[in-house]
N, CA, C and O atoms as CSV, one atom per row, in Angstrom:
chain,resi,resn,atom,element,x,y,z
A,1,MET,N,N,9.652,-12.239,7.969
A,1,MET,CA,C,9.242,-11.265,6.945
A,1,MET,C,C,9.240,-11.922,5.558
A,1,MET,O,O,10.204,-12.588,5.179
A,2,HIS,N,N,8.185,-11.735,4.830
A,2,HIS,CA,C,8.102,-12.312,3.484
A,2,HIS,C,C,8.324,-11.214,2.449
A,2,HIS,O,O,7.582,-10.233,2.391
A,3,VAL,N,N,9.346,-11.397,1.643
A,3,VAL,CA,C,9.651,-10.413,0.598
A,3,VAL,C,C,8.969,-10.824,-0.700
A,3,VAL,O,O,9.076,-11.979,-1.112
A,4,PRO,N,N,8.275,-9.903,-1.347
A,4,PRO,CA,C,7.592,-10.239,-2.612
A,4,PRO,C,C,8.576,-10.720,-3.673
A,4,PRO,O,O,9.713,-10.255,-3.752
A,5,LEU,N,N,8.103,-11.673,-4.492
A,5,LEU,CA,C,8.964,-12.260,-5.515
A,5,LEU,C,C,9.357,-11.227,-6.563
A,5,LEU,O,O,10.466,-11.264,-7.096
A,6,SER,N,N,8.438,-10.300,-6.857
A,6,SER,CA,C,8.710,-9.295,-7.893
A,6,SER,C,C,9.917,-8.435,-7.519
A,6,SER,O,O,10.690,-8.010,-8.378
A,7,ARG,N,N,10.057,-8.190,-6.203
A,7,ARG,CA,C,11.191,-7.384,-5.778
A,7,ARG,C,C,12.498,-8.138,-6.017
A,7,ARG,O,O,13.485,-7.554,-6.463
A,8,HIS,N,N,12.497,-9.431,-5.720
A,8,HIS,CA,C,13.670,-10.251,-5.997
A,8,HIS,C,C,14.003,-10.218,-7.485
A,8,HIS,O,O,15.166,-10.089,-7.867
A,9,TRP,N,N,12.981,-10.333,-8.314
A,9,TRP,CA,C,13.190,-10.339,-9.760
A,9,TRP,C,C,13.791,-9.017,-10.236
A,9,TRP,O,O,14.708,-9.005,-11.057
A,10,SER,N,N,13.268,-7.901,-9.713
A,10,SER,CA,C,13.763,-6.601,-10.168
A,10,SER,C,C,15.230,-6.415,-9.779
A,10,SER,O,O,16.025,-5.894,-10.561
A,11,VAL,N,N,15.584,-6.846,-8.563
A,11,VAL,CA,C,16.980,-6.738,-8.128
A,11,VAL,C,C,17.868,-7.624,-8.989
A,11,VAL,O,O,18.952,-7.216,-9.406
A,12,GLY,N,N,17.400,-8.838,-9.251
A,12,GLY,CA,C,18.171,-9.763,-10.087
A,12,GLY,C,C,18.389,-9.198,-11.494
A,12,GLY,O,O,19.494,-9.255,-12.034
A,13,TRP,N,N,17.316,-8.653,-12.076
A,13,TRP,CA,C,17.437,-8.074,-13.416
A,13,TRP,C,C,18.411,-6.906,-13.425
A,13,TRP,O,O,19.198,-6.746,-14.358
A,14,ARG,N,N,18.348,-6.075,-12.356
A,14,ARG,CA,C,19.227,-4.908,-12.292
A,14,ARG,C,C,20.685,-5.354,-12.231
A,14,ARG,O,O,21.541,-4.808,-12.927
A,15,CYS,N,N,20.960,-6.354,-11.389
A,15,CYS,CA,C,22.331,-6.866,-11.277
A,15,CYS,C,C,22.791,-7.459,-12.608
A,15,CYS,O,O,23.920,-7.234,-13.045
A,16,MET,N,N,21.893,-8.225,-13.248
A,16,MET,CA,C,22.259,-8.857,-14.521
A,16,MET,C,C,22.562,-7.808,-15.580
A,16,MET,O,O,23.526,-7.931,-16.335
A,17,LEU,N,N,21.721,-6.767,-15.628
A,17,LEU,CA,C,21.931,-5.705,-16.609
A,17,LEU,C,C,23.247,-4.979,-16.345
A,17,LEU,O,O,23.970,-4.639,-17.281
A,18,LEU,N,N,23.557,-4.741,-15.072
A,18,LEU,CA,C,24.818,-4.085,-14.730
A,18,LEU,C,C,26.001,-4.931,-15.186
A,18,LEU,O,O,26.947,-4.415,-15.781
A,19,VAL,N,N,25.944,-6.235,-14.903
A,19,VAL,CA,C,27.044,-7.126,-15.288
A,19,VAL,C,C,27.171,-7.184,-16.809
A,19,VAL,O,O,28.275,-7.108,-17.348
A,20,LEU,N,N,26.028,-7.320,-17.502
A,20,LEU,CA,C,26.064,-7.384,-18.963
A,20,LEU,C,C,26.600,-6.089,-19.555
A,20,LEU,O,O,27.396,-6.108,-20.494
A,21,GLY,N,N,26.157,-4.960,-19.000
A,21,GLY,CA,C,26.640,-3.671,-19.497
A,21,GLY,C,C,28.132,-3.527,-19.304
A,21,GLY,O,O,28.833,-3.033,-20.187
A,22,HIS,N,N,28.624,-3.961,-18.142
A,22,HIS,CA,C,30.058,-3.874,-17.870
A,22,HIS,C,C,30.837,-4.757,-18.846
A,22,HIS,O,O,31.847,-4.335,-19.409
A,23,ALA,N,N,30.355,-5.989,-19.038
A,23,ALA,CA,C,31.028,-6.907,-19.964
A,23,ALA,C,C,31.021,-6.331,-21.381
A,23,ALA,O,O,32.018,-6.424,-22.097
A,24,TRP,N,N,29.891,-5.732,-21.783
A,24,TRP,CA,C,29.780,-5.170,-23.124
A,24,TRP,C,C,30.768,-4.021,-23.305
A,24,TRP,O,O,31.412,-3.908,-24.348
A,25,ASN,N,N,30.888,-3.147,-22.262
A,25,ASN,CA,C,31.849,-2.052,-22.325
A,25,ASN,C,C,33.274,-2.589,-22.446
A,25,ASN,O,O,34.076,-2.065,-23.219
A,26,GLN,N,N,33.586,-3.633,-21.682
A,26,GLN,CA,C,34.908,-4.244,-21.750
A,26,GLN,C,C,35.173,-4.759,-23.169
A,26,GLN,O,O,36.256,-4.559,-23.718
A,27,MET,N,N,34.178,-5.420,-23.750
A,27,MET,CA,C,34.329,-5.955,-25.103
A,27,MET,C,C,34.569,-4.832,-26.101
A,27,MET,O,O,35.417,-4.962,-26.984
A,28,LEU,N,N,33.831,-3.724,-25.972
A,28,LEU,CA,C,34.005,-2.605,-26.899
A,28,LEU,C,C,35.401,-2.020,-26.779
A,28,LEU,O,O,36.031,-1.693,-27.785
A,29,TRP,N,N,35.894,-1.886,-25.531
A,29,TRP,CA,C,37.250,-1.369,-25.339
A,29,TRP,C,C,38.275,-2.308,-25.953
A,29,TRP,O,O,39.193,-1.863,-26.642
A,30,LEU,N,N,38.124,-3.614,-25.706
A,30,LEU,CA,C,39.066,-4.591,-26.273
A,30,LEU,C,C,39.027,-4.538,-27.793
A,30,LEU,O,O,40.065,-4.611,-28.452
A,31,ARG,N,N,37.839,-4.412,-28.339
A,31,ARG,CA,C,37.698,-4.371,-29.798
A,31,ARG,C,C,38.385,-3.132,-30.362
A,31,ARG,O,O,39.073,-3.205,-31.380
A,32,ALA,N,N,38.194,-1.984,-29.690
A,32,ALA,CA,C,38.833,-0.754,-30.145
A,32,ALA,C,C,40.355,-0.878,-30.079
A,32,ALA,O,O,41.060,-0.471,-31.003
A,33,LEU,N,N,40.851,-1.438,-28.987
A,33,LEU,CA,C,42.298,-1.616,-28.847
A,33,LEU,C,C,42.842,-2.535,-29.940
A,33,LEU,O,O,43.895,-2.270,-30.519
A,34,LEU,N,N,42.108,-3.621,-30.215
A,34,LEU,CA,C,42.553,-4.542,-31.261
A,34,LEU,C,C,42.542,-3.861,-32.627
A,34,LEU,O,O,43.450,-4.060,-33.434
A,35,LEU,N,N,41.510,-3.056,-32.880
A,35,LEU,CA,C,41.442,-2.358,-34.163
A,35,LEU,C,C,42.608,-1.394,-34.319
A,35,LEU,O,O,43.140,-1.221,-35.415
A,36,ILE,N,N,43.006,-0.759,-33.200
A,36,ILE,CA,C,44.126,0.184,-33.265
A,36,ILE,C,C,45.447,-0.559,-33.413
A,36,ILE,O,O,46.316,-0.148,-34.182
A,37,CYS,N,N,45.596,-1.657,-32.671
A,37,CYS,CA,C,46.912,-2.324,-32.592
A,37,CYS,C,C,47.159,-3.263,-33.770
A,37,CYS,O,O,48.281,-3.325,-34.272
A,38,THR,N,N,46.150,-3.990,-34.221
A,38,THR,CA,C,46.374,-5.000,-35.262
A,38,THR,C,C,45.522,-4.712,-36.491
A,38,THR,O,O,44.364,-4.314,-36.366
A,39,PRO,N,N,46.091,-4.913,-37.679
A,39,PRO,CA,C,45.342,-4.678,-38.918
A,39,PRO,C,C,44.256,-5.740,-39.160
A,39,PRO,O,O,43.216,-5.445,-39.749
A,40,SER,N,N,44.504,-6.964,-38.706
A,40,SER,CA,C,43.531,-8.041,-38.934
A,40,SER,C,C,42.718,-8.288,-37.668
A,40,SER,O,O,42.613,-9.418,-37.191
A,41,ALA,N,N,42.143,-7.208,-37.132
A,41,ALA,CA,C,41.432,-7.296,-35.857
A,41,ALA,C,C,40.180,-8.166,-35.978
A,41,ALA,O,O,39.856,-8.909,-35.052
A,42,GLU,N,N,39.479,-8.085,-37.101
A,42,GLU,CA,C,38.235,-8.837,-37.242
A,42,GLU,C,C,38.486,-10.342,-37.173
A,42,GLU,O,O,37.754,-11.072,-36.505
A,43,GLY,N,N,39.519,-10.794,-37.864
A,43,GLY,CA,C,39.869,-12.214,-37.816
A,43,GLY,C,C,40.264,-12.631,-36.409
A,43,GLY,O,O,39.901,-13.710,-35.942
A,44,TRP,N,N,41.015,-11.756,-35.737
A,44,TRP,CA,C,41.440,-12.039,-34.368
A,44,TRP,C,C,40.230,-12.152,-33.440
A,44,TRP,O,O,40.173,-13.044,-32.593
A,45,ILE,N,N,39.259,-11.241,-33.604
A,45,ILE,CA,C,38.052,-11.273,-32.773
A,45,ILE,C,C,37.260,-12.559,-33.053
A,45,ILE,O,O,36.759,-13.191,-32.123
A,46,MET,N,N,37.151,-12.935,-34.302
A,46,MET,CA,C,36.439,-14.159,-34.635
A,46,MET,C,C,37.140,-15.369,-34.013
A,46,MET,O,O,36.483,-16.260,-33.476
A,47,LEU,N,N,38.472,-15.400,-34.084
A,47,LEU,CA,C,39.226,-16.495,-33.488
A,47,LEU,C,C,38.975,-16.566,-31.992
A,47,LEU,O,O,38.723,-17.644,-31.453
A,48,GLN,N,N,39.043,-15.423,-31.318
A,48,GLN,CA,C,38.817,-15.411,-29.876
A,48,GLN,C,C,37.395,-15.832,-29.549
A,48,GLN,O,O,37.169,-16.571,-28.590
A,49,ARG,N,N,36.439,-15.368,-30.336
A,49,ARG,CA,C,35.031,-15.676,-30.068
A,49,ARG,C,C,34.793,-17.187,-30.144
A,49,ARG,O,O,34.014,-17.739,-29.366
A,50,PHE,N,N,35.474,-17.852,-31.093
A,50,PHE,CA,C,35.251,-19.284,-31.236
A,50,PHE,C,C,36.123,-20.100,-30.283
A,50,PHE,O,O,35.762,-21.220,-29.920
A,51,SER,N,N,37.276,-19.543,-29.872
A,51,SER,CA,C,38.161,-20.312,-29.003
A,51,SER,C,C,37.721,-20.266,-27.559
A,51,SER,O,O,37.929,-21.228,-26.819
A,52,VAL,N,N,37.104,-19.147,-27.134
A,52,VAL,CA,C,36.648,-19.037,-25.751
A,52,VAL,C,C,35.310,-19.751,-25.594
A,52,VAL,O,O,34.363,-19.444,-26.317
A,53,PRO,N,N,35.217,-20.697,-24.662
A,53,PRO,CA,C,33.976,-21.467,-24.500
A,53,PRO,C,C,32.870,-20.638,-23.867
A,53,PRO,O,O,31.764,-21.138,-23.662
């Protein structure tokens, strides 16, 4: 059976969007927690952004 390439692409895009959306939600939650817990949250986020490869 030959599966069309477009179908593979649509599934791949859907999975990628799901993963990106999940990661983005995680980042927003972490950012909110940092803003609540620490006064210098922006500096902390910048430090983490540059330290994580």
